[in-house]
C-alpha positions in Angstrom: 14.6 0.5 -25.0 14.6 4.4 -25.6 17.5 6.0 -26.9 18.5 8.1 -24.3 21.9 9.1 -25.8 21.5 13.2 -25.8 20.1 12.5 -22.9 23.3 11.7 -21.4 25.3 13.1 -23.1 28.1 16.6 -21.4 25.8 19.2 -20.0 26.9 21.6 -23.4 26.1 19.0 -25.4 22.7 17.2 -24.1 19.3 18.1 -24.1 16.1 16.7 -22.6 14.4 13.3 -22.8 12.7 12.5 -25.8 8.4 13.3 -25.6 8.4 9.5 -25.3 10.5 8.9 -22.0 6.9 10.8 -20.6 4.4 8.9 -22.0 5.9 5.4 -23.9 4.3 1.8 -22.2 8.0 0.5 -22.8 9.4 3.3 -20.4 6.6 3.2 -17.8 7.3 -0.5 -16.8 10.5 -0.3 -17.6 10.5 2.5 -14.8 7.9 -0.5 -12.6 10.6 -2.8 -12.6 13.7 -0.3 -12.1 12.8 1.6 -10.4 9.6 1.0 -7.7 9.4 -3.0 -8.2 12.0 -3.9 -6.1 12.7 -0.3 -3.7 10.9 1.9 -0.7 8.6 4.7 -2.4 7.0 6.8 -0.1 3.3 6.6 -1.3 1.9 10.1 1.1 2.3 11.0 4.4 1.2 11.2 7.8 -1.1 14.1 7.6 -3.3 12.3 4.6 -4.5 9.8 8.1 -3.8 12.2 10.5 -6.6 11.1 13.2 -7.7 8.1 14.4 -10.0 5.7 12.5 -8.9 7.0 8.9 -8.3 5.5 5.8 -7.3 5.7 2.3 -6.9 4.1 -0.6 -4.6 4.3 -2.9 -3.2 1.6 -5.2 0.9 1.0 -6.3 2.1 -0.4 -9.7 -1.8 -1.9 -9.8 -1.4 -3.2 -6.6 -4.6 -1.4 -4.3 -4.0 -1.0 -0.6 -5.3 1.3 2.1 -3.3 2.9 4.6 -5.2 3.4 8.2 -4.5 5.2 11.5 -4.9 2.4 14.0 -6.6 3.6 17.7 -2.6 4.0 19.0 -2.2 6.3 16.0 0.4 3.9 14.0 -0.2 3.7 9.6 -0.5 1.0 8.7 -1.1 -0.4 4.5 -2.4 -3.6 3.5 -4.0 -4.4 0.5 -7.1 -3.6 0.0 -8.4 -6.1 -0.7 -10.5 -8.8 0.9 -9.3 -12.3 1.4 -12.4 -13.8 1.4 -13.2 -12.8 -1.7 -11.3 -10.2 -3.1 -13.4 -7.3 -3.8 -12.2 -4.2 -2.8 -12.4 -3.1 1.5 -12.4 1.1 1.3 -13.3 3.4 -2.4 -12.3 6.3 -1.1 -10.6 8.1 1.9 -12.9 8.3 5.0 -13.5 7.8 9.2 -14.2 4.7 10.8 -16.4 4.2 13.8 -14.2 1.6 14.1 -13.5 -1.2 11.3 -12.9 -1.7 8.1 -16.0 -3.7 6.9 -15.8 -6.0 4.3 -19.2 -4.2 1.1 -19.5 -8.6 0.1 -20.0 -10.2 3.3 -19.4 -8.0 5.5 -16.8 -9.3 7.8 -14.8 -7.5 10.1 -11.3 -6.3 10.7 -10.0 -3.9 13.3 -7.1 -1.1 12.4 -4.2 -3.7 12.8 -5.8 -6.1 10.4 -6.6 -8.3 12.5 -10.0 -10.2 11.2 -12.1 -9.7 14.4 -16.0 -11.0 12.4 -18.1 -12.4 9.9 -21.2 -12.0 10.5 -23.8 -14.8 9.6 -20.4 -17.3 8.5 -22.5 -20.9 9.0 -26.0 -19.3 8.1 -28.7 -16.7 9.9 -27.1 -16.1 13.6 -23.6 -18.3 13.3 -21.3 -16.0 13.2 -18.4 -19.1 13.4 -17.6 -22.1 12.3 -14.0 -24.4 12.4 -13.2 -23.5 9.4 -12.6 -20.0 9.7 -9.8 -19.4 12.5 -9.9 -15.3 12.7 -5.8 -15.2 13.9 -5.6 -17.0 10.2 -7.9 -14.5 8.1 -5.4 -11.6 8.4 -5.4 -8.4 5.3 -2.7 -8.4 3.7 0.1 -6.2 5.1 2.6 -4.6 3.4 5.8 -3.5 4.1 5.9 -0.3 5.6 7.8 2.5 7.4 6.6 6.0 8.3 9.2 7.8 8.5 9.9 12.2 9.3 5.3 11.6 8.7 6.5 10.2 5.7 5.4 6.6 5.0 7.3 4.2 2.4 6.1 1.1 1.4 8.0 -1.6 -0.5 6.2 -4.5 -1.9 9.2 -6.4 -1.8 11.1 -9.1 0.6 14.0 -9.2 -1.3 14.0 -5.1 -1.0 16.4 -4.5 2.0 15.1 -2.6 5.4 13.5 0.2 5.4 16.3 1.7 7.6 18.9 -0.1 6.0 17.9 1.5 2.6 17.3 5.0 3.2 19.9 4.9 5.3 22.0 8.7 3.9 18.8 9.6 4.4 17.7 10.0 7.7 21.0 11.3 8.1 18.7 14.4 8.3 
């Protein structure tokens, strides 16, 4: 790891971090693992998806995600990947007319991540098959929490609940 001795010295003797701390790949990996991987991280604001039906793709630690404002005005965060073929579902921020549609096979999910339709899954005009249960084919939800219109995500199941993690912050 990088030598941080100068930055950790007393205020009278310290200097800023070296340039390598900002551009070194190993330092970036270290930061991802120690600062973000098992904690809660603020990734956006409610204003980014201010109206019903707006979706916004984001990437965090290499994981493609969608933040979506559903019809009850709740913010949901999902992996931005179709569970059927692994294709990216939403390429750009937009207001949807009603659902998230996979560009590969046109599978349709609502803004709560539920699979609603599987057009032509069994052939022309056959939209259901017994082997695909809609209730089992949800978009993969991310642990998320909205506080003061900021949305936070944790990719770790080991991280404490947001209310515990941010208890001191939430007293403001």
